[in-house]
C-alpha positions in Angstrom: 0.0 0.0 0.0 1.4 3.4 -1.0 1.9 6.2 1.6 -1.0 8.2 0.1 -3.4 5.3 0.1 -2.4 4.4 3.7 -3.0 8.0 4.8 -6.4 8.0 3.1 -7.4 4.7 4.7 -6.3 6.0 8.1 -8.4 9.2 7.6 -11.4 7.1 6.7 -10.9 5.1 9.9 -10.8 8.3 11.9 -13.8 9.8 10.1 -15.9 6.7 10.9 -14.8 6.8 14.5 -15.5 10.5 14.8 -19.0 10.1 13.3 -19.9 7.5 15.9 -18.6 9.9 18.7 -20.3 13.0 17.3 -23.7 11.3 17.0 -23.3 9.6 20.5 -21.8 12.5 22.4 -22.7 15.6 20.4 -20.1 17.9 18.7 -19.3 20.1 21.7 -18.7 17.2 24.1 -16.5 15.2 21.8 -12.7 15.5 22.2 -10.0 14.4 19.9 -9.0 11.9 22.6 -12.5 10.4 22.5 -12.1 10.0 18.8 -8.7 8.4 19.1 -9.9 5.9 21.6 -12.9 5.0 19.4 -10.6 4.5 16.5 -8.1 2.5 18.5 -5.3 5.1 17.9 -3.2 7.4 20.0 -4.2 11.1 20.2 -1.1 11.8 18.2 -2.3 9.4 15.5 -5.4 11.5 15.1 -3.7 14.8 15.5 -1.3 13.9 12.6 -4.2 14.0 10.2 -6.6 16.4 12.0 -5.4 19.3 14.2 -8.9 20.1 15.4 -12.2 18.4 15.6 -13.8 21.3 13.5 -11.6 20.3 10.6 -12.5 16.6 11.1 -16.2 17.4 11.1 -15.9 19.5 7.9 -14.1 16.6 6.3 -16.9 14.2 7.3 -19.5 16.6 5.8 -17.5 16.9 2.5 -17.3 13.1 2.3 -21.1 12.9 2.9 -21.8 15.5 0.2 -19.7 13.6 -2.3 -21.6 10.4 -1.6 -24.9 12.3 -1.7 -24.1 13.9 -5.1 -23.1 10.5 -6.5 -26.3 8.9 -5.4 -28.7 11.7 -6.4 -27.0 13.0 -9.6 -28.7 10.7 -12.0 -31.5 10.9 -14.6 -34.4 8.7 -13.6 -35.6 6.4 -16.4 -38.5 7.8 -18.3 -40.0 4.4 -19.3 -42.3 4.4 -16.2 -44.9 6.9 -15.2 -43.6 9.7 -13.0 -45.7 8.8 -10.1 -44.1 5.3 -10.0 -40.7 6.9 -10.2 -41.4 9.4 -7.4 -42.8 6.7 -5.1 -39.6 4.7 -5.5 -37.5 7.7 -4.8 -39.5 8.6 -1.7 -39.5 5.1 -0.3 -35.7 4.7 -0.9 -35.1 8.1 0.7 -37.2 7.4 3.8 -35.9 3.8 4.2 -32.3 5.2 4.3 -33.3 7.2 7.4 -33.9 3.9 9.2 -31.2 1.8 7.5 -28.4 4.3 8.1 -28.9 5.6 11.7 -25.5 7.2 12.0 -26.0 9.2 8.9 -29.4 10.3 10.1 -28.1 11.3 13.5 -25.3 13.2 11.8 -27.9 15.0 9.8 -29.8 15.9 13.0 -26.6 17.2 14.4 -25.9 19.3 11.3 -29.4 20.8 11.4 -28.9 21.9 15.0 -25.5 23.5 14.2 -26.3 25.2 11.0 -27.9 28.3 12.4 -24.6 29.2 14.2 -22.1 28.3 11.5 -22.3 29.7 7.9 -20.1 26.8 6.7 -22.5 24.2 8.0 -25.4 26.2 6.5 -23.8 26.1 3.1 -23.1 22.4 3.4 -26.7 21.8 4.4 -28.1 24.0 1.6 -26.0 22.2 -1.0 -27.3 18.9 0.1 -30.9 20.1 0.0 -30.4 21.6 -3.5 -29.1 18.3 -4.9 -32.1 16.4 -3.5 -34.7 19.0 -4.6 -33.4 19.1 -8.1 -34.2 15.4 -8.6 -37.6 15.7 -7.0 -38.4 18.7 -9.1 -37.5 17.0 -12.3 -39.8 14.0 -11.6 -42.6 16.3 -10.5 -42.3 18.4 -13.6 -42.4 15.2 -15.8 -45.5 14.0 -13.9 -47.3 17.3 -14.7 -46.5 16.9 -18.4 -47.8 13.3 -18.2 -50.9 14.4 -16.5 -50.5 12.2 -13.4 -49.9 15.2 -11.1 -51.9 18.4 -10.7 -50.5 21.3 -12.5 -48.4 23.7 -10.4 -45.0 25.1 -9.8 -42.6 22.1 -9.7 -39.8 24.0 -8.0 -42.1 25.1 -5.1 -43.5 21.6 -4.8 -40.1 20.1 -4.6 -39.4 22.3 -1.5 -42.7 21.0 0.0 -41.9 17.4 -0.8 -38.4 17.6 0.7 -39.9 19.4 3.7 -42.3 16.5 4.4 -39.5 14.0 4.0 -37.2 15.9 6.3 -40.0 16.4 8.8 -40.6 12.7 9.0 -36.8 12.1 9.3 -36.6 14.5 12.2 -39.3 12.6 14.1 -37.1 9.5 14.0 -35.0 11.3 16.6 -37.7 10.5 19.1 -37.4 6.8 18.6 -34.7 4.8 20.5 -33.9 2.9 17.3 -34.4 5.8 14.9 -37.6 4.4 13.4 -39.9 6.6 11.4 -43.4 7.4 12.8 -45.1 5.8 9.7 -44.2 3.3 7.0 -42.1 4.7 4.1 -44.7 3.3 1.7 -47.6 5.1 3.5 -45.7 8.4 3.5 -45.0 8.0 -0.3 -48.7 7.4 -1.0 -49.7 10.4 1.0 -47.3 12.7 -0.8 -48.4 11.3 -4.2 -52.0 12.0 -3.2 -51.2 15.6 -2.2 -49.6 16.0 -5.7 -52.8 14.7 -7.4 -51.3 11.3 -8.1 -53.7 8.4 -8.6 -51.4 5.5 -7.8 -53.0 3.2 -5.1 -50.9 2.1 -2.1 -50.9 -1.5 -3.2 -49.3 -0.5 -6.5 -46.5 1.4 -4.6 -45.8 -1.8 -2.5 -45.6 -3.9 -5.7 -43.5 -1.4 -7.5 -41.1 -1.1 -4.6 -40.7 -4.8 -4.2 -40.3 -5.8 -7.9 -38.6 -2.9 -9.7 -34.9 -2.4 -10.0 -33.8 -0.3 -7.0 -33.0 3.4 -7.5 -29.7 4.6 -6.0 -30.2 4.9 -2.2 -29.7 8.5 -1.1 -28.3 9.4 2.2 -30.6 11.0 4.9 -29.3 14.5 4.7 
C-alpha cells in the first residue's frame, strides 16, 4: 500500500470513529482523545491528520456530500410513469433514514449546528439543492404526463423535501431511529397531495419488484 493510500485509509478510519462519537456525544462534548480511543489510535495518530475536531467534522461533511451527489445526480428512467418513479425515490429516501442511523443522527446534528455556523449552513443548503433538483425533475415530468396536478414544480419540490425531512426529524424521538409511519404510506400520502392516482398497493408492488434506485443518504 502506498503512503498516500495508507493515509487516506487512516483518515477514513478516523472519520468513521468520529462520526460515531459525534452522534453519540454531540459535537461540543466530543474531544480528539475520545475519537482516538474510538478508532483504537493514540491522540497523536489522530492529530497527525486532523489538528482540530472542527476540521475533522468538515471533512466528514464533505465526504457525505460527495456520496450524496453521486447517489442523487442521475437521470431517472422515463419508461415508467412519473408517479411510480417518485414513489420509489421517496421510499428509498425514507428507508435510508432507518437503515443508516448514524447518517441520520449526523444530519440531525448538522441541522442543530447550521444556524450558528455559515459553513455548516452552506453544506446543508448544498445537500438540499441536490435532493430538490431530482424531485423537481420528476414532479415536472409528472405534470407533463398528466399524473400530477399542474403547479410550480420548484415550489412543490421544496414542500416534498420538507415533508420527508420532517418525518426524518421525528425518527430522533425513537430509540432505534424508526420513522413514525411506514415509508410506503408516506410516499402514498405525498403522491395524493400532488394529485397522483397510484394506489398504495401499487406502490408496494412497485417497490418490491422494480430495480432499486440509487439509495440517497438521509441529509
